[in-house]
C-alpha positions in Angstrom: -22.7 16.7 -1.1 -19.4 16.6 0.9 -17.3 13.4 0.7 -14.7 12.1 3.0 -12.6 9.1 2.0 -13.0 6.1 4.3 -10.9 3.4 2.8 -9.5 1.7 -0.3 -10.1 -2.0 -0.7 -7.7 -4.5 -2.2 -8.8 -8.1 -2.6 -5.6 -10.1 -2.0 -4.8 -13.8 -2.7 -2.7 -14.2 0.5 -3.9 -12.1 3.4 -0.8 -12.9 5.6 1.7 -12.0 2.9 -0.2 -8.7 2.2 -0.4 -8.0 5.9 3.3 -8.6 6.3 4.0 -6.2 3.4 1.7 -3.3 4.5 2.1 -3.7 8.3 5.5 -5.0 9.0 7.4 -3.6 6.0 5.6 -0.4 5.3 4.5 0.3 8.9 0.8 0.8 8.5 -0.8 0.1 11.9 -3.5 -2.6 12.1 -6.7 -0.9 13.1 -8.8 -4.1 13.3 -9.0 -7.6 11.9 -12.3 -9.5 11.5 -14.4 -11.9 9.5 -17.4 -10.9 7.4 -19.5 -13.3 5.2 -16.7 -15.9 5.4 -13.9 -13.5 4.3 -11.0 -12.4 6.5 -10.6 -8.7 6.5 -7.9 -6.4 7.9 -8.2 -2.6 8.2 -4.8 -0.7 8.2 -4.0 2.9 8.8 -3.6 5.7 11.3 -6.5 6.8 13.5 -8.6 9.5 11.8 -7.2 8.9 8.4 -8.4 6.8 5.4 -7.8 3.1 5.8 -6.4 0.4 3.5 -8.8 -2.6 3.6 -7.4 -6.0 2.7 -9.9 -8.7 1.9 -8.8 -12.4 1.5 -10.1 -13.7 -1.7 -9.1 -15.7 -4.7 -10.8 -13.5 -7.3 -9.5 -10.0 -7.1 -12.0 -7.2 -8.1 -9.1 -5.4 -9.7 -6.1 -6.8 -11.6 -2.7 -5.3 -11.0 -2.6 -4.2 -14.7 -5.7 -2.0 -14.1 -3.6 1.2 -13.6 -4.5 1.7 -10.0 -1.8 2.5 -7.5 -1.7 3.3 -3.8 0.4 6.3 -2.7 2.1 7.0 0.6 4.3 9.9 1.7 7.7 9.2 3.3 10.1 11.5 5.0 13.1 10.4 3.0 13.0 8.7 -0.4 16.6 7.5 -0.1 16.0 6.0 3.3 12.9 4.3 2.1 14.8 2.7 -0.8 17.5 1.5 1.6 15.0 0.0 4.1 13.1 -1.7 1.3 16.3 -3.1 -0.2 17.1 -4.7 3.2 13.7 -6.5 3.0 14.4 -7.7 -0.5 11.9 -5.4 -2.2 13.2 -3.8 -5.4 12.2 -0.5 -6.9 9.9 -1.3 -9.8 10.0 2.2 -11.3 11.8 5.4 -10.5 12.9 7.4 -8.7 11.1 10.0 -10.7 11.3 13.8 -10.1 8.6 15.4 -12.3 9.2 18.8 -10.7 11.4 20.3 -7.9 8.8 19.8 -5.2 8.3 16.0 -5.4 10.2 12.7 -6.0 8.7 9.3 -6.0 9.2 5.6 -6.9 7.1 2.5 -7.2 7.3 -0.9 -5.6 5.0 -3.9 -6.1 2.9 -5.5 -3.3 2.5 -9.3 -3.1 -0.3 -9.2 -5.6 1.5 -7.0 -8.1 -0.3 -3.7 -7.3 1.9 -0.6 -7.6 2.6 1.2 -4.4 4.0 4.7 -4.8 6.3 6.2 -2.1 6.7 10.0 -2.5 8.8 12.6 -0.8 7.7 16.2 -1.0 10.5 18.6 -0.9 
């Protein structure tokens, strides 16, 4: 069996706040927005790459404390920190450099999920 990742789903309390965070602030493009079984859903991500699926709901399947984080690569960690600070988004943990080839830090999304931004050297 050969697997290819399609998407990661987050059930969010406030779809518009999460959409603002992932689309406007982090820059993920909106692939599509639709309704299914009474729930609003947004798929975000670059064409041909795995998507981030946001589903509006009051009962998240995962709690932020579950240990799951979402990771993205950035060109410059320092520029990302500066841009996020201008949006009022603080660094939750880091920057961390576990070895010479990578540095990363974490921020929190509107539901408290950790989002890791990494720079490969």
